[in-house]
C-alpha positions in Angstrom: 4.1 -50.9 -73.6 4.8 -52.2 -70.1 1.6 -53.3 -68.3 1.7 -52.7 -64.6 0.0 -55.3 -62.4 -3.4 -54.5 -61.0 -2.9 -56.2 -57.7 -0.2 -57.1 -55.1 -1.0 -60.2 -53.2 1.8 -59.7 -50.7 0.5 -56.3 -49.6 -3.1 -57.1 -50.2 -3.6 -54.1 -52.5 -5.6 -53.8 -55.7 -6.2 -51.1 -58.3 -9.8 -50.3 -59.3 -8.8 -49.2 -62.8 -5.7 -49.4 -65.0 -2.6 -48.9 -62.9 0.4 -46.8 -64.0 4.0 -46.8 -62.8 3.2 -44.8 -59.7 0.9 -47.6 -58.5 -2.1 -45.2 -58.8 -4.9 -45.8 -61.3 -4.9 -43.8 -64.4 -8.2 -42.4 -63.3 -8.2 -41.7 -59.5 -11.7 -41.2 -58.3 -12.6 -39.4 -55.1 -15.3 -41.9 -54.2 -13.0 -44.9 -54.5 -13.5 -47.6 -51.8 -10.0 -49.0 -52.2 -7.6 -50.4 -52.3 -4.4 -49.3 -54.0 -1.2 -49.0 -52.0 -1.5 -45.3 -51.4 -5.2 -45.7 -50.3 -4.2 -48.4 -47.9 -1.2 -46.5 -46.6 -3.5 -43.6 -45.6 -5.1 -45.9 -43.1 -2.4 -48.4 -42.1 0.7 -46.2 -42.3 4.0 -48.0 -42.0 2.4 -51.4 -41.7 2.0 -51.2 -45.5 5.8 -51.6 -45.8 5.4 -55.3 -45.0 3.6 -58.3 -46.5 0.3 -59.2 -44.9 -0.6 -62.2 -42.8 2.7 -62.2 -40.9 3.4 -65.5 -39.2 1.3 -67.4 -41.7 3.1 -66.8 -44.9 6.5 -66.3 -46.6 6.7 -63.8 -49.4 8.8 -63.4 -52.5 9.3 -60.6 -55.0 6.8 -60.8 -57.8 7.3 -57.5 -59.8 11.0 -57.4 -60.9 11.1 -56.0 -64.4 14.0 -54.5 -66.2 12.2 -53.7 -69.4 12.0 -50.2 -70.8 13.1 -46.8 -69.7 11.7 -45.6 -66.5 12.2 -45.2 -62.7 11.3 -48.9 -62.4 14.5 -49.7 -64.3 16.7 -48.0 -61.6 17.5 -50.2 -58.7 18.9 -49.2 -55.3 22.4 -50.2 -54.4 23.2 -51.7 -51.0 26.5 -51.8 -49.0 28.0 -54.4 -46.7 29.9 -51.9 -44.5 30.2 -48.3 -43.5 27.9 -45.5 -42.3 27.8 -41.8 -42.9 25.5 -38.9 -42.0 24.7 -39.8 -38.4 23.3 -37.0 -36.3 25.5 -35.2 -33.7 26.2 -37.4 -30.7 25.7 -40.6 -32.5 28.6 -43.0 -33.2 29.1 -45.8 -35.8 28.2 -48.3 -33.1 25.4 -50.7 -34.4 23.1 -49.4 -31.7 23.1 -46.0 -33.5 23.2 -47.2 -37.0 19.5 -48.3 -37.1 17.0 -47.0 -39.6 14.8 -45.0 -37.2 17.9 -42.7 -36.8 18.0 -41.9 -40.5 17.2 -38.2 -40.9 14.5 -37.5 -43.6 14.6 -33.7 -43.1 15.5 -31.5 -46.0 16.2 -27.8 -46.5 15.7 -25.8 -49.7 16.0 -22.1 -50.6 18.5 -19.6 -51.7 19.0 -16.9 -49.0 15.9 -17.8 -46.9 16.0 -21.5 -46.0 12.9 -23.6 -45.7 13.0 -26.7 -43.4 10.8 -29.7 -44.2 10.3 -32.9 -42.1 10.1 -35.0 -45.2 11.6 -34.4 -48.7 8.2 -34.1 -50.5 5.9 -31.4 -51.7 2.5 -31.4 -53.3 1.9 -30.6 -57.0 0.0 -27.4 -57.8 -3.6 -27.9 -56.5 -5.3 -25.2 -58.5 -8.7 -24.4 -60.0 -10.0 -27.9 -60.4 -13.0 -28.3 -58.2 -11.6 -31.4 -56.6 -8.7 -29.4 -55.2 -11.1 -26.9 -53.7 -13.4 -29.5 -52.2 -10.7 -31.3 -50.2 -8.3 -28.5 -49.6 -8.9 -28.4 -45.9 -7.6 -32.0 -45.6 -4.7 -31.5 -48.0 -3.5 -28.3 -46.4 -4.0 -29.3 -42.8 -2.3 -32.7 -43.4 0.6 -31.1 -45.2 1.1 -28.5 -42.4 1.0 -31.1 -39.7 3.4 -33.4 -41.5 5.7 -30.5 -42.2 6.0 -30.4 -46.0 5.1 -27.7 -48.6 1.9 -27.3 -50.5 1.2 -25.4 -53.7 -1.9 -23.4 -54.5 -2.1 -23.8 -58.3 -2.9 -21.5 -61.1 -6.3 -19.7 -61.6 -7.7 -20.1 -58.1 -8.4 -16.4 -57.9 -9.7 -16.1 -61.5 -12.4 -18.8 -61.2 -13.6 -17.7 -57.8 -17.1 -16.2 -58.3 -16.8 -14.4 -55.0 -13.6 -12.7 -55.8 -13.8 -9.0 -56.8 -11.9 -6.9 -59.3 -11.0 -3.2 -59.0 -9.3 -1.3 -61.8 -8.7 -4.6 -63.6 -6.9 -6.1 -60.6 -8.0 -8.5 -57.8 -9.2 -6.7 -54.7 -10.7 -9.6 -52.8 -10.0 -13.3 -53.2 -11.8 -15.4 -50.6 -11.0 -18.8 -52.0 -7.2 -18.0 -52.1 -7.5 -16.5 -48.6 -9.2 -19.7 -47.3 -6.5 -21.9 -48.8 -3.6 -19.9 -47.3 -5.2 -19.4 -43.9 -5.9 -23.2 -43.5 -2.3 -24.1 -44.0 -1.0 -21.3 -41.8 -3.3 -22.4 -38.9 -1.2 -25.6 -38.5 2.1 -24.4 -39.9 4.8 -24.9 -37.2 8.0 -23.8 -39.0 8.4 -26.8 -41.3 7.2 -26.6 -44.9 5.8 -23.6 -46.8 2.9 -22.5 -48.9 3.4 -21.6 -52.6 1.0 -19.6 -54.8 1.4 -20.2 -58.5 1.1 -17.6 -61.3 0.2 -18.1 -64.9 -0.7 -15.6 -67.6 -4.2 -14.8 -66.3 -3.0 -14.6 -62.6 -0.3 -12.1 -63.6 -2.8 -10.0 -65.5 -5.2 -10.1 -62.6 -2.6 -8.9 -60.1 -2.5 -12.0 -57.9 1.1 -11.4 -56.9 0.4 -7.9 -55.7 -2.6 -9.1 -53.8 -0.6 -11.9 -52.1 2.4 -9.7 -51.1 0.1 -6.9 -49.8 -1.9 -9.3 -47.6 0.6 -12.0 -46.6 4.0 -10.5 -47.1 6.7 -13.1 -47.5 4.8 -15.8 -45.7 4.1 -17.1 -49.2 6.5 -18.3 -51.8 5.5 -17.1 -55.3 5.9 -19.6 -58.1 6.2 -18.7 -61.8 4.7 -21.4 -64.1 6.1 -22.4 -67.5 4.2 -25.7 -67.7 3.7 -29.1 -66.3 4.3 -32.7 -67.4 0.7 -33.5 -68.1 -0.1 -30.9 -70.7 1.6 -28.5 -73.2 -1.2 -25.9 -73.1 -2.6 -23.9 -70.2 -4.7 -25.3 -67.3 -8.2 -26.5 -67.8 -11.4 -27.0 -65.9 -14.8 -28.1 -67.0 -18.0 -26.3 -65.9 -21.6 -27.4 -66.3 -23.3 -24.0 -65.7 -23.9 -21.6 -68.7 -23.8 -18.6 -66.4 -20.5 -19.7 -64.8 -19.0 -20.3 -68.3 -20.0 -16.7 -69.3 -18.5 -15.4 -66.1 -15.2 -17.2 -66.9 -15.2 -15.8 -70.4 -15.8 -12.3 -69.0 -12.9 -12.9 -66.6 -10.7 -13.2 -69.7 -10.4 -17.0 -70.0 -10.7 -19.1 -73.2 -14.0 -21.0 -72.9 -14.8 -23.7 -75.4 -17.4 -23.8 -76.9 -18.1 -20.1 -76.7 -20.9 -19.7 -74.1 -21.9 -16.3 -75.5 -22.7 -17.8 -79.0 -26.5 -18.0 -79.4 -26.1 -21.4 -81.3 -24.1 -22.8 -78.4 -26.6 -21.5 -75.9 -29.4 -23.2 -77.8 -27.5 -26.5 -77.9 -26.9 -26.2 -74.2 -30.6 -25.6 -73.5 -31.4 -28.7 -75.5 -28.7 -30.7 -73.6 -26.7 -31.3 -76.8 -23.9 -29.5 -75.0 -23.6 -30.2 -71.3 -20.3 -28.7 -70.3 -17.8 -26.0 -71.1 -14.0 -26.3 -70.9 -12.1 -23.3 -69.5 -8.5 -22.9 -70.7 -5.6 -20.7 -69.8 -3.4 -19.0 -72.3 0.0 -20.0 -73.5 2.8 -17.9 -72.1 5.6 -16.2 -74.0 3.8 -16.1 -77.3 5.3 -12.7 -78.1 8.9 -14.0 -77.7 10.8 -15.3 -80.6 14.4 -15.9 -79.4 16.1 -17.5 -76.4 17.5 -14.1 -75.5 14.1 -12.6 -75.4 12.9 -15.4 -73.1 15.8 -14.7 -70.7 15.1 -11.0 -70.7 11.4 -11.4 -70.1 12.0 -14.0 -67.3 14.5 -11.8 -65.5 12.1 -8.9 -65.7 9.4 -11.0 -64.1 11.6 -12.0 -61.3 12.9 -8.4 -60.8 9.3 -7.2 -60.6 8.3 -9.8 -58.0 11.4 -8.9 -55.9 10.6 -5.2 -56.3 7.1 -5.6 -54.7 8.6 -7.6 -51.8 8.9 -11.3 -52.5 12.1 -12.8 -51.1 11.3 -16.3 -52.1 10.5 -17.2 -55.7 10.3 -20.5 -57.5 9.7 -21.8 -61.0 7.7 -24.8 -62.3 8.5 -26.1 -65.7 7.1 -29.0 -67.7 8.3 -31.8 -69.9 9.4 -29.6 -72.8 12.6 -30.5 -74.8 16.2 -29.9 -73.9 16.3 -26.2 -74.9 13.5 -25.3 -72.4 15.1 -27.5 -69.7 18.4 -25.8 -70.1 16.7 -22.3 -70.0 14.8 -23.2 -66.9 17.9 -24.4 -65.0 20.2 -21.6 -66.2 17.8 -18.8 -65.8 16.7 -20.0 -62.3 20.4 -20.1 -61.4 21.0 -16.6 -62.8 17.9 -15.2 -61.0 18.9 -17.0 -57.7 15.5 -18.7 -57.4 14.7 -20.7 -54.3 13.4 -23.8 -56.1 13.0 -25.2 -59.6 10.4 -28.0 -60.1 10.9 -30.1 -63.2 7.8 -32.1 -64.1 8.2 -35.0 -66.5 5.6 -36.7 -68.6 4.0 -39.6 -66.8 2.6 -37.5 -64.0 -1.0 -36.4 -63.5 -3.5 -33.6 -63.6 -7.0 -32.6 -62.6 -8.1 -32.3 -66.2 -6.1 -32.3 -69.4 -6.7 -33.6 -72.9 -6.1 -37.4 -72.5 -4.1 -38.1 -75.6 -2.0 -34.9 -75.0 -1.2 -36.3 -71.6 -0.3 -39.7 -73.2 1.8 -38.5 -76.1 3.4 -35.1 -75.4 6.7 -34.3 -73.7 9.7 -36.1 -72.3 9.1 -38.9 -69.8 10.2 -38.3 -66.3 13.3 -40.4 -66.0 14.8 -39.1 -69.3 14.0 -35.5 -68.4 15.4 -35.8 -64.9 18.6 -37.6 -66.0 19.2 -34.7 -68.4 18.4 -32.2 -65.7 21.2 -33.6 -63.6 23.6 -33.3 -66.6 22.7 -29.7 -67.1 22.9 -28.8 -63.4 26.4 -30.4 -63.4 27.5 -28.2 -66.4 26.7 -24.9 -64.7 28.0 -26.2 -61.4 31.3 -27.0 -63.1 31.4 -23.3 -64.2 31.2 -22.2 -60.6 27.5 -21.1 -60.9 25.3 -21.9 -57.9 22.7 -24.5 -59.0 19.2 -23.8 -57.9 17.6 -26.3 -55.5 15.7 -28.8 -57.6 12.4 -30.7 -57.1 11.6 -33.6 -59.5 7.9 -34.3 -60.4 6.1 -36.8 -62.6 4.5 -40.0 -61.4 5.7 -40.5 -57.9 3.8 -42.1 -55.0 6.0 -44.4 -53.0 9.1 -44.2 -50.8 11.3 -46.0 -53.4 10.3 -43.3 -56.0 11.3 -40.6 -53.5 14.7 -42.2 -52.9 15.5 -42.8 -56.6 14.5 -39.3 -57.6 16.7 -37.7 -54.9 19.6 -40.0 -55.7 19.3 -39.5 -59.5 19.6 -35.7 -59.1 21.9 -35.6 -56.1 23.3 -33.3 -54.8 20.9 -30.8 -56.5 17.5 -32.4 -55.7 16.1 -31.4 -52.4 12.4 -32.4 -52.8 10.2 -34.8 -54.7 6.9 -33.2 -56.0 3.8 -35.5 -55.8 0.6 -34.5 -57.4 -2.1 -37.1 -57.2 -0.8 -39.4 -54.5 -1.1 -37.0 -51.5 -4.6 -36.1 -52.6 -5.9 -39.7 -51.9 -5.7 -39.3 -48.1 -7.9 -36.2 -48.4 -10.6 -38.0 -50.4 -10.5 -41.1 -48.2 -10.6 -39.2 -44.9 -13.5 -37.1 -46.0 -15.4 -40.1 -47.1 -14.9 -41.8 -43.8 -15.7 -38.7 -41.8 -18.9 -38.2 -43.7 -20.2 -41.6 -42.5 -19.6 -40.6 -38.9 -21.2 -37.2 -39.3 -23.9 -37.6 -42.0 -25.3 -34.2 -41.2 -22.0 -32.7 -42.5 -21.5 -35.1 -45.4 -22.3 -32.5 -48.1 -19.9 -30.0 -46.4 -17.2 -32.6 -46.2 -17.8 -33.7 -49.8 -18.1 -37.2 -48.5 -19.2 -39.8 -51.1 -20.2 -42.7 -48.9 -23.4 -43.5 -46.9 -21.7 -46.1 -44.8 -18.2 -47.5 -44.3 -17.3 -50.1 -47.0 -16.0 -53.4 -46.0 -12.5 -52.4 -47.1 -12.5 -49.9 -44.2 -14.6 -51.9 -41.7 -12.0 -54.6 -41.7 -9.7 -52.2 -39.8 -12.3 -51.2 -37.1 -15.5 -49.4 -36.3 -14.1 -46.2 -34.9 -11.7 -43.5 -36.2 -9.2 -44.4 -33.5 -9.1 -47.9 -34.9 -9.3 -47.1 -38.5 -6.5 -44.6 -38.7 -3.1 -45.8 -37.6 -1.9 -42.2 -37.2 -4.8 -41.1 -35.0 -2.9 -41.0 -31.7 0.2 -39.5 -33.2 -1.7 -36.6 -34.6 -3.7 -36.2 -31.4 -0.4 -36.0 -29.5 0.8 -33.3 -31.8 -2.2 -31.0 -32.0 -3.9 -31.8 -28.6 -7.2 -33.4 -27.7 -9.3 -30.2 -28.2 -7.8 -29.4 -31.6 -8.2 -33.0 -32.7 -12.0 -32.5 -32.5 -11.7 -29.8 -35.3 -9.3 -31.7 -37.5 -10.5 -33.2 -40.8 -10.1 -36.9 -41.0 -8.3 -36.4 -44.3 -5.4 -34.7 -42.4 -5.1 -37.8 -40.2 -5.1 -40.0 -43.3 -2.3 -37.8 -44.7 -0.3 -38.3 -41.6 -0.6 -42.1 -42.1 0.5 -41.9 -45.7 3.5 -39.7 -44.8 4.4 -42.0 -41.9 4.6 -44.9 -44.4 6.7 -42.8 -46.9 9.1 -41.5 -44.2 9.6 -44.9 -42.5 10.2 -46.6 -45.9 12.6 -43.9 -46.9 14.5 -44.3 -43.6 14.8 -48.0 -44.3 16.2 -47.4 -47.8 18.6 -44.8 -46.4 19.9 -47.3 -43.8 20.3 -49.9 -46.5 22.7 -47.7 -48.4 24.1 -46.6 -45.0 23.4 -42.9 -45.5 21.7 -41.6 -42.4 21.2 -38.1 -43.7 19.5 -37.1 -47.1 22.5 -34.8 -47.9 24.7 -37.9 -48.0 22.8 -39.6 -50.8 24.6 -39.8 -54.1 24.0 -41.2 -57.6 26.3 -44.1 -56.6 23.3 -45.4 -54.6 21.7 -46.5 -57.9 22.4 -48.9 -60.7 20.6 -49.5 -64.0 18.7 -52.7 -64.6 19.1 -52.5 -68.4 21.4 -51.0 -71.0 19.0 -48.4 -72.3 18.6 -46.9 -68.8 22.3 -47.0 -68.3 22.8 -45.1 -71.6 20.2 -42.4 -70.9 21.0 -41.8 -67.2 24.7 -42.4 -67.0 24.0 -44.7 -64.0 26.1 -47.9 -64.5 24.6 -51.2 -65.3 24.1 -53.3 -62.2 26.9 -55.8 -62.9 29.4 -53.0 -63.8 28.7 -50.7 -60.8 31.7 -51.0 -58.5 33.3 -53.6 -60.8 36.7 -52.0 -60.5 36.7 -52.2 -56.7 35.4 -55.8 -57.0 38.3 -56.8 -59.3 40.8 -55.2 -56.9 39.5 -57.3 -54.1 39.8 -60.5 -56.2 43.3 -59.6 -57.3 44.7 -58.5 -53.9 
């Protein structure tokens, strides 16, 4: 098993716990005082693209590994000449072919197109309490930065303030809060998705959303995610709340209505209950039945008014992958998110997360193959988003290139949540009277933050940019987590521009699989991306023999 380094001396970053390929810790805590690369990027923005102590050091690569199968074993090609994708009015003059002119905007959708300033989206932030606590920062930051955010499954069902009428949801204050926060700062870039699982469908969430918000919302069907093979989970520590969730129709383990369990809870032998969702499609036995049921679900959503529909699938085997791609194409969906194992979650059984499903690179490589098969038949391929362990700009570039031209977005789950935690913790030290409301975890600024300054304007590199965008008065209402999100996205977008300039593609639509080569033979075999010394070898030999 590859062990990822806990620290990077060049960048001055360090993981608190065990790091994974994304650079995040396996356990990302909301009270963390630093300082992984994503945490630091939320404060320093694009400065985190460069080694520290400029003028006093030289730096050299210290983390080049070609072992194993993963995104780390894909390397980015570079070119010594040429340029494509420049915006209108620009020429191939060197003054125009500079990385700030690389266009990171993307568009996805079938008939209704969605514009995004950067080619990322959040994972589904659902009923886990950490998503609810920091939603204002997540949603505000995403809207200001101009990328989509996803309200995950079960948000309505677990809301104690929501009301049912005739077995269907009639009021959903937590869902309303989440949608309204994003819409407040939405400026035409990005979108908000609401995800449906079995319980959401039974509770009539789709009907509620379309009746109240119309087509401002993209509805997302969920087949699964890369972190788990069963439905979503949360953990609750209240017996009354556990009983409420069971009455709402959820699977709650152990059973909170069992007198023996209640006695054990009273004596503190049991301190928490796990709420689980149900498996979908348990009544379907054949591929044909799956297709029929899926198309019926899409037809129903269109019949009640949804013009934009997406699908999220997990790291199942090849049959399910093929079904997701083909059925999404047949149904003319707006987006298909393919989530590989190696990503993250709010709460899933740990060893399930470690051992189930197809790892991201292998799954995404096969997704490209399957998209190509239906494309060659003249069938329009749905726009694709890859998910599963992404956090940095090189991850974004590699994922877009591996799935090109079908990939339009890269879905990030845990990484864009870090700015929300960090900003809220900092804001709570400046406004201690609101610390509980902000879910701040710190009594005072830690030294890792103080080293950047005493005031928000010093601490957050993106402060003035965000203030310029929203105005001085609105800035007073903005959560610090949104400012931290802007810093993180600034680093991602600038880093992506630099990589694009390196391959001389100044528009995302120009990126191809030829921008990658494999660092080992296993990766070459699984992805179809040529080994590094064989990529362009024919052209090289022609030059030598000329």
